[in-house]
N, C-alpha and C positions, 0 to 999 in steps of 0.2 A: 331727424325728420326726413322722410322721403317725399319727394315732390314729383308729380307728373303734370306737365303743362300741355294743353292743346289750344293753340291760337286759332280763334275763329274770326277775329277782326282783321282789317286790312292795314298794312303799313301806310302811315300818312306821309312818309318820306318816299317819294317816287324817284325814278331815274331822272325825269325831267327836272324836278326840283333840285336833286343832288347835282346835276350837271351845271345848273345855274350857280349853285353855291361854290362848286369847284372851279367855276369859270372855264367850262368846257363847252365848245360850240355844240348846239343841238344836232347839227348835221354830222358831227364826228361820232360815229356809232361803234367803232371798234372796241371801245372799253365798256360798252353798255352791260355786258354780262358780268364783268368784273365789278362794276359799280353796283349792280343789283345784288351780287353776293356780299359786297362790303356793307351795303345798307342793312342786310339781315345780320351780318356779323356785328356791326356797331350796335344795333338794337339789342342783340342778345348779350353782348358785353355789358352794356349799360343797365339792362334789366337786372342782370345778376349782381352787378356791383352796387347799384342803387337800391335794389330790392323793391322795384316798381315794375308794373306791367304797362308797357307803352301802348299796347293794343289789347283789345278785349280777348280774354283768355279764360278757358275753363281749367280749373286747377283741382287736383286730388292730392291731399296731403295725409300722410300716415304718421302719427305721432304718439308718444306715450305721455306727453305733457298734458296736464289737466287745466292749465290756464296759460294761454299764449297769445301773442300777437301774430296774426296770420301773415305769412310772407306774400310779397308781390302785390302791394296795394296799388290803387285804391280797390277795396273790396266792394263789389256791387251788390252781391247777395250770396247768402249761404244756402246751397241747395239741399244738403242733408248732412247729418252727422251720425256716424254709426260706430258701434263696437266692431273692432276688426280682429279676426276675419269673419265673425259670425253674421255681420250685417244687421244686427239688432239696432233699432233707432235709439239714439242717446238724447237725453234732455240737456239743453245748454242755454246759456245766456250769451248775448253778444251786444256790446255797447258801441259797435261801429268800428272798434279798433281791436279789442281783446275778446277772445272766446273763452268761456269758462264752462267746463262740464259739470253737470249736477248729478248727484247720486252715483258717483263712481265707486262707492264702497259697498255696493250691494253684493252680497255674498254668493251670487249665482255664477255659474260657469260662463255665462254670457259676457260678464265684465271682468272675468278673472285674468285675462291677458293684459289688461291695462293699456291696450293699444286702440287707437281711434282713427277712423277714416273721415276726413272732412272734404266734401265736394263743394266748391264755390266758384263764382265768377268774379273776375277782377279785370282791371284795365280801364284805360280812358277811352271814351267814345270820341273825344276831341282832345288831342294832346296839348297840354299847356306849353306856351312858347319857350319857357326855360328848358323843358325837356327836349323840345324840338331843336333848340340851339345846341344843347349838349350832344345830341345825336349827330347833327351836322358837323360839329367840331371833331367828334370821334371818327366819323366817316372821313373827314379831311386828313386826319392823322393816319388812318389806315391806308388811304389812297396814296398819300405822299411818302409813306414809309414802308410800302409793301416789300416784303422780302427781308426787312430789317426792323422788325417790330418788337418793341419792349412796352407792351400795352400796360403792364403793371406800373411801370414808372410814370407813364403818361397819366394814368388815372390817379396815382398817388399824389402827383405834384400839380394837378389841375385843380386849383382852388374852387373854381366855379362848379365843377362836377362834385367835388368833395362836399361842398355846402348842400348839395341836393341829396346826399347819401342818407338813407334811412337804415340805421343799424338794428338789425333783428338777428338774434342768434338762431340759426337754423342748422 
Protein backbone atom coordinates (compact mmCIF):
# COMPACT_ATOMS: atom_id res chain seq x y z
CA UNK A 1 0.00 0.00 0.00
CA UNK A 2 1.26 3.45 -0.89
CA UNK A 3 0.16 6.35 1.30
CA UNK A 4 0.27 10.10 0.72
CA UNK A 5 -0.74 12.32 3.65
CA UNK A 6 -1.49 16.04 3.57
CA UNK A 7 -2.04 17.53 7.00
CA UNK A 8 -4.55 20.39 7.13
CA UNK A 9 -5.18 20.51 10.88
CA UNK A 10 -3.02 22.32 13.40
CA UNK A 11 -0.74 20.67 15.94
CA UNK A 12 -2.41 20.85 19.34
CA UNK A 13 0.96 20.67 21.06
CA UNK A 14 2.46 24.15 20.84
CA UNK A 15 5.89 25.46 21.80
CA UNK A 16 4.35 27.15 24.87
CA UNK A 17 2.73 23.92 26.08
CA UNK A 18 5.89 21.94 25.28
CA UNK A 19 8.08 24.36 27.24
CA UNK A 20 5.83 24.01 30.28
CA UNK A 21 6.02 20.21 29.97
CA UNK A 22 9.82 20.34 29.57
CA UNK A 23 10.06 22.81 32.48
CA UNK A 24 11.74 25.49 30.36
CA UNK A 25 11.10 29.15 31.16
CA UNK A 26 8.89 30.87 28.56
CA UNK A 27 11.41 33.69 28.33
CA UNK A 28 14.17 31.26 27.32
CA UNK A 29 13.72 31.34 23.54
CA UNK A 30 16.99 29.98 22.18
CA UNK A 31 15.59 26.43 21.88
CA UNK A 32 12.19 27.42 20.40
CA UNK A 33 13.07 26.35 16.84
CA UNK A 34 14.46 23.05 18.11
CA UNK A 35 11.36 22.43 20.22
CA UNK A 36 9.10 23.29 17.27
CA UNK A 37 10.89 20.76 15.04
CA UNK A 38 10.86 18.10 17.80
CA UNK A 39 7.10 18.60 18.24
CA UNK A 40 6.65 17.73 14.56
CA UNK A 41 9.14 14.85 14.71
CA UNK A 42 7.48 13.36 17.82
CA UNK A 43 4.04 13.60 16.19
CA UNK A 44 5.25 11.94 12.98
CA UNK A 45 7.03 9.16 14.90
CA UNK A 46 3.92 8.41 16.96
CA UNK A 47 1.49 8.66 14.04
CA UNK A 48 3.52 6.12 12.07
CA UNK A 49 4.15 3.83 15.05
CA UNK A 50 0.59 3.94 16.41
CA UNK A 51 -1.12 4.10 12.99
CA UNK A 52 -3.19 7.09 14.13
CA UNK A 53 -3.57 10.62 12.76
CA UNK A 54 -3.10 13.12 15.58
CA UNK A 55 -4.25 16.06 13.43
CA UNK A 56 -6.79 16.29 10.65
CA UNK A 57 -5.23 14.89 7.50
CA UNK A 58 -6.24 14.19 3.92
CA UNK A 59 -4.99 10.75 2.88
CA UNK A 60 -4.65 9.03 -0.49
CA UNK A 61 -4.01 5.29 -0.36
CA UNK A 62 -3.26 3.08 -3.34
CA UNK A 63 -3.83 -0.62 -2.68
CA UNK A 64 -4.55 -3.91 -4.40
CA UNK A 65 -6.43 -5.28 -1.37
CA UNK A 66 -10.20 -5.59 -1.75
CA UNK A 67 -10.98 -5.71 1.99
CA UNK A 68 -8.87 -3.72 4.41
CA UNK A 69 -8.72 -1.54 7.47
CA UNK A 70 -7.73 1.94 6.41
CA UNK A 71 -4.55 3.20 8.07
CA UNK A 72 -4.20 6.32 10.21
CA UNK A 73 -7.49 6.33 12.11
CA UNK A 74 -9.81 7.81 13.14
CA UNK A 75 -11.38 7.91 9.68
CA UNK A 76 -13.73 10.89 9.44
CA UNK A 77 -15.04 10.34 5.93
CA UNK A 78 -14.24 8.59 2.68
CA UNK A 79 -14.19 11.13 -0.14
CA UNK A 80 -13.98 8.72 -3.07
CA UNK A 81 -12.81 5.29 -4.16
CA UNK A 82 -11.56 4.73 -7.69
CA UNK A 83 -10.01 2.08 -9.89
CA UNK A 84 -6.39 3.11 -10.36
CA UNK A 85 -5.10 4.56 -12.61
CA UNK A 86 -8.29 4.89 -14.70
CA UNK A 87 -10.17 6.97 -12.11
CA UNK A 88 -13.42 5.05 -12.56
CA UNK A 89 -15.56 5.19 -9.42
CA UNK A 90 -15.73 1.97 -7.43
CA UNK A 91 -18.59 0.67 -5.35
CA UNK A 92 -17.68 -0.10 -1.77
CA UNK A 93 -19.03 -0.66 1.70
CA UNK A 94 -17.51 0.82 4.80
CA UNK A 95 -18.50 -0.13 8.32
CA UNK A 96 -16.52 2.62 10.03
CA UNK A 97 -13.45 0.45 10.27
CA UNK A 98 -13.10 -1.78 7.19
CA UNK A 99 -13.61 -0.92 3.53
CA UNK A 100 -14.77 -3.62 1.14
CA UNK A 101 -14.81 -3.19 -2.64
CA UNK A 102 -17.86 -4.49 -4.49
CA UNK A 103 -17.92 -5.92 -8.04
CA UNK A 104 -14.13 -6.12 -8.42
CA UNK A 105 -14.48 -9.14 -10.73
CA UNK A 106 -16.07 -7.20 -13.58
CA UNK A 107 -14.21 -8.27 -16.71
CA UNK A 108 -13.66 -4.81 -18.17
CA UNK A 109 -10.27 -3.19 -18.54
CA UNK A 110 -11.32 -0.54 -16.00
CA UNK A 111 -10.94 -3.04 -13.15
CA UNK A 112 -8.31 -5.28 -14.66
CA UNK A 113 -5.35 -3.78 -12.82
CA UNK A 114 -6.88 -4.71 -9.45
CA UNK A 115 -5.47 -1.50 -7.95
CA UNK A 116 -7.59 1.05 -6.12
CA UNK A 117 -7.21 4.65 -4.99
CA UNK A 118 -8.97 5.65 -1.78
CA UNK A 119 -9.14 9.32 -0.77
CA UNK A 120 -10.26 9.99 2.77
CA UNK A 121 -10.01 12.36 5.73
CA UNK A 122 -8.69 11.18 9.05
CA UNK A 123 -7.50 12.57 12.36
CA UNK A 124 -8.73 14.06 15.58
CA UNK A 125 -10.30 17.51 15.79
CA UNK A 126 -9.54 17.32 19.52
CA UNK A 127 -6.71 14.99 20.51
CA UNK A 128 -7.56 12.57 23.36
CA UNK A 129 -5.45 13.12 26.47
CA UNK A 130 -3.75 9.70 26.24
CA UNK A 131 -2.31 10.61 22.83
CA UNK A 132 -1.35 14.09 24.01
CA UNK A 133 0.53 12.55 26.93
CA UNK A 134 2.34 10.10 24.61
CA UNK A 135 3.26 13.04 22.37
CA UNK A 136 4.67 15.01 25.31
CA UNK A 137 6.60 11.98 26.58
CA UNK A 138 8.11 11.35 23.15
CA UNK A 139 8.98 15.04 22.80
CA UNK A 140 10.72 14.89 26.18
CA UNK A 141 12.69 11.82 25.12
CA UNK A 142 13.77 13.49 21.87
CA UNK A 143 14.71 16.73 23.64
CA UNK A 144 16.67 15.08 26.42
CA UNK A 145 18.43 12.58 24.13
CA UNK A 146 19.12 14.72 21.07
CA UNK A 147 22.19 13.52 19.26
CA UNK A 148 21.98 10.11 20.96
CA UNK A 149 18.55 8.84 19.93
CA UNK A 150 17.45 5.22 19.84
CA UNK A 151 13.79 5.92 19.23
CA UNK A 152 13.00 2.31 18.31
CA UNK A 153 14.06 1.09 21.77
CA UNK A 154 12.12 3.92 23.42
CA UNK A 155 8.92 3.00 21.58
CA UNK A 156 9.41 -0.73 21.99
CA UNK A 157 9.83 -0.58 25.76
CA UNK A 158 7.32 2.18 26.56
CA UNK A 159 4.34 0.14 27.70
CA UNK A 160 1.98 3.12 27.74
CA UNK A 161 2.69 3.87 24.08
CA UNK A 162 2.61 0.21 23.09
CA UNK A 163 -0.86 -0.12 24.63
CA UNK A 164 -2.07 2.58 22.24
CA UNK A 165 -0.65 0.87 19.17
CA UNK A 166 -3.13 -0.10 16.48
CA UNK A 167 -1.57 -2.83 14.38
CA UNK A 168 -2.60 -2.68 10.76
CA UNK A 169 -0.54 -4.29 8.04
CA UNK A 170 0.29 -1.63 5.47
